[in-house]
N, CA, C and O of each residue as an XYZ file, in Angstrom:
264
protein
N     -36.910    -12.575     37.327
C     -36.744    -11.141     37.116
C     -37.514    -10.738     35.864
O     -37.626    -11.482     34.889
N     -38.019     -9.558     35.944
C     -38.744     -9.076     34.775
C     -37.762     -8.551     33.735
O     -36.605     -8.263     34.039
N     -38.237     -8.435     32.530
C     -37.413     -7.958     31.422
C     -36.977     -6.519     31.669
O     -35.865     -6.136     31.307
N     -37.835     -5.734     32.273
C     -37.486     -4.321     32.546
C     -36.319     -4.207     33.529
O     -35.427     -3.379     33.345
N     -36.329     -5.037     34.566
C     -35.236     -4.995     35.539
C     -33.920     -5.394     34.885
O     -32.878     -4.787     35.131
N     -33.985     -6.409     34.061
C     -32.778     -6.842     33.357
C     -32.290     -5.736     32.431
O     -31.092     -5.464     32.359
N     -33.214     -5.103     31.727
C     -32.850     -4.019     30.804
C     -32.229     -2.853     31.571
O     -31.239     -2.276     31.120
N     -32.796     -2.504     32.715
C     -32.238     -1.411     33.532
C     -30.837     -1.763     34.032
O     -29.938     -0.922     34.042
N     -30.671     -3.009     34.441
C     -29.366     -3.449     34.933
C     -28.324     -3.367     33.830
O     -27.215     -2.880     34.051
N     -28.677     -3.840     32.650
C     -27.756     -3.795     31.519
C     -27.452     -2.353     31.138
O     -26.303     -2.011     30.861
N     -28.474     -1.511     31.124
C     -28.281     -0.104     30.777
C     -27.364      0.583     31.790
O     -26.493      1.363     31.404
N     -27.549      0.304     33.072
C     -26.703      0.902     34.102
C     -25.261      0.411     33.963
O     -24.319      1.185     34.135
N     -25.094     -0.862     33.655
C     -23.744     -1.407     33.490
C     -23.059     -0.764     32.292
O     -21.872     -0.445     32.362
N     -23.775     -0.571     31.211
C     -23.187      0.062     30.027
C     -22.819      1.516     30.319
O     -21.777      1.998     29.874
N     -23.662      2.201     31.055
C     -23.389      3.590     31.420
C     -22.150      3.675     32.301
O     -21.293      4.534     32.096
N     -22.058      2.772     33.292
C     -20.885      2.746     34.171
C     -19.610      2.433     33.388
O     -18.557      3.016     33.641
N     -19.718      1.516     32.446
C     -18.549      1.166     31.624
C     -18.120      2.354     30.778
O     -16.926      2.591     30.594
N     -19.085      3.097     30.266
C     -18.774      4.286     29.470
C     -18.067      5.344     30.301
O     -17.113      5.969     29.837
N     -18.526      5.543     31.512
C     -17.895      6.516     32.408
C     -16.472      6.064     32.754
O     -15.549      6.877     32.799
N     -16.309      4.770     32.993
C     -14.980      4.241     33.315
C     -14.026      4.405     32.131
O     -12.867      4.775     32.317
N     -14.507      4.134     30.920
C     -13.663      4.316     29.730
C     -13.270      5.773     29.568
O     -12.129      6.084     29.226
N     -14.213      6.658     29.812
C     -13.935      8.097     29.699
C     -12.888      8.527     30.718
O     -11.965      9.275     30.394
N     -13.036      8.054     31.942
C     -12.081      8.417     33.001
C     -10.699      7.845     32.704
O      -9.685      8.497     32.954
N     -10.661      6.631     32.172
C      -9.376      5.982     31.900
C      -8.628      6.671     30.764
O      -7.403      6.576     30.686
N      -9.341      7.355     29.895
C      -8.668      8.031     28.783
C      -8.304      9.475     29.122
O      -7.715     10.174     28.297
N      -8.644      9.921     30.313
C      -8.306     11.272     30.751
C      -6.797     11.352     31.003
O      -6.265     10.551     31.772
N      -6.100     12.297     30.375
C      -4.635     12.382     30.529
C      -4.175     12.555     31.975
O      -3.169     11.973     32.381
N      -4.904     13.346     32.745
C      -4.502     13.548     34.147
C      -4.642     12.254     34.941
O      -3.784     11.921     35.758
N      -5.732     11.525     34.693
C      -5.943     10.248     35.375
C      -4.830      9.273     35.018
O      -4.283      8.602     35.893
N      -4.495      9.193     33.736
C      -3.454      8.265     33.297
C      -2.095      8.629     33.880
O      -1.321      7.750     34.258
N      -1.805      9.923     33.954
C      -0.530     10.349     34.531
C      -0.469      9.987     36.012
O       0.555      9.512     36.504
N      -1.561     10.214     36.707
C      -1.611      9.855     38.131
C      -1.483      8.364     38.349
O      -0.811      7.919     39.280
N      -2.123      7.596     37.495
C      -2.049      6.145     37.592
C      -0.631      5.663     37.331
O      -0.131      4.783     38.033
N       0.011      6.233     36.330
C       1.383      5.844     36.003
C       2.328      6.214     37.139
O       3.224      5.443     37.483
N       2.128      7.391     37.719
C       2.979      7.828     38.829
C       2.794      6.902     40.028
O       3.765      6.529     40.686
N       1.549      6.532     40.311
C       1.258      5.634     41.423
C       1.884      4.260     41.176
O       2.468      3.661     42.079
N       1.754      3.774     39.956
C       2.305      2.460     39.609
C       3.825      2.460     39.749
O       4.411      1.515     40.276
N       4.455      3.536     39.267
C       5.912      3.612     39.373
C       6.351      3.694     40.825
O       7.352      3.095     41.217
N       5.593      4.443     41.620
C       5.924      4.547     43.038
C       5.847      3.214     43.743
O       6.674      2.909     44.602
N       4.853      2.417     43.383
C       4.704      1.102     43.988
C       5.815      0.173     43.531
O       6.380     -0.575     44.329
N       6.123      0.224     42.241
C       7.157     -0.666     41.716
C       8.542     -0.320     42.229
O       9.402     -1.196     42.318
N       8.772      0.936     42.566
C      10.099      1.355     43.029
C      10.492      0.680     44.343
O      11.655      0.740     44.741
N       9.566      0.058     44.999
C       9.896     -0.629     46.246
C      10.770     -1.859     46.001
O      11.432     -2.348     46.916
N      10.769     -2.348     44.784
C      11.545     -3.536     44.450
C      12.889     -3.116     43.878
O      12.946     -2.262     42.994
N      13.969     -3.706     44.371
C      15.328     -3.325     43.965
C      15.562     -3.523     42.474
O      16.162     -2.664     41.828
N      15.105     -4.625     41.923
C      15.365     -4.894     40.509
C      14.675     -3.871     39.618
O      15.211     -3.471     38.585
N      13.491     -3.456     40.021
C      12.765     -2.448     39.256
C      13.495     -1.116     39.351
O      13.613     -0.403     38.354
N      13.979     -0.776     40.524
C      14.725      0.469     40.708
C      15.970      0.477     39.820
O      16.286      1.493     39.201
N      16.664     -0.638     39.758
C      17.856     -0.726     38.910
C      17.483     -0.581     37.436
O      18.185      0.091     36.680
N      16.392     -1.203     37.033
C      15.956     -1.108     35.637
C      15.582      0.331     35.289
O      15.894      0.806     34.197
N      14.919      1.022     36.208
C      14.550      2.414     35.960
C      15.788      3.302     35.871
O      15.830      4.229     35.062
N      16.776      3.027     36.684
C      18.020      3.799     36.617
C      18.729      3.559     35.287
O      19.258      4.492     34.682
N      18.737      2.305     34.835
C      19.350      1.988     33.541
C      18.619      2.693     32.406
O      19.246      3.210     31.481
N      17.303      2.711     32.481
C      16.501      3.370     31.453
C      16.787      4.866     31.430
O      16.956      5.452     30.361
N      16.841      5.486     32.609
C      17.127      6.921     32.688
C      18.516      7.222     32.139
O      18.717      8.225     31.455
N      19.467      6.352     32.440
C      20.830      6.533     31.943
C      20.850      6.449     30.409
O      21.527      7.241     29.753
N      20.123      5.509     29.854
C      20.063      5.356     28.400
C      19.393      6.568     27.747
O      19.820      7.022     26.686
N      18.345      7.085     28.387
C      17.646      8.259     27.845
C      18.566      9.497     27.876
O      18.566     10.297     26.940
N      19.336      9.643     28.944
C      20.260     10.767     29.013
C      21.337     10.657     27.934
O      21.703     11.653     27.311
N      21.837      9.446     27.721
C      22.858      9.231     26.681
C      22.279      9.525     25.299
O      22.960     10.095     24.446
N      21.034      9.140     25.082
C      20.386      9.381     23.802
C      20.181     10.891     23.591
O      20.342     11.400     22.482
N      19.825     11.588     24.666
C      19.617     13.054     24.575
C      20.929     13.755     24.263
O      20.939     14.741     23.525
N      22.040     13.266     24.813
C      23.348     13.870     24.535
C      23.737     13.675     23.067
O      24.323     14.565     22.450
N      23.411     12.515     22.520
C      23.751     12.234     21.126
C      22.976     13.139     20.177
O      23.490     13.506     19.121
N      21.765     13.501     20.531
C      20.929     14.347     19.674
C      21.484     15.763     19.602
O      21.272     16.452     18.605
N      22.175     16.202     20.612
C      22.676     17.574     20.663
C      23.757     17.756     19.712
O      24.310     18.851     19.608
């Protein structure tokens, strides 16, 4: 391979990585990813129980603040 082809390949990879980093830091993208991840994890009973416990603890903490 010529040096130019290698340089173009590296440049394209860096550009793609930059776009991916930008997309990953987008708040809407992150919220969607988190929602999707939670939806997938909810299929497991133990995860569902843990999420219910967490929600219960958050509600108790909110009541104490009042």
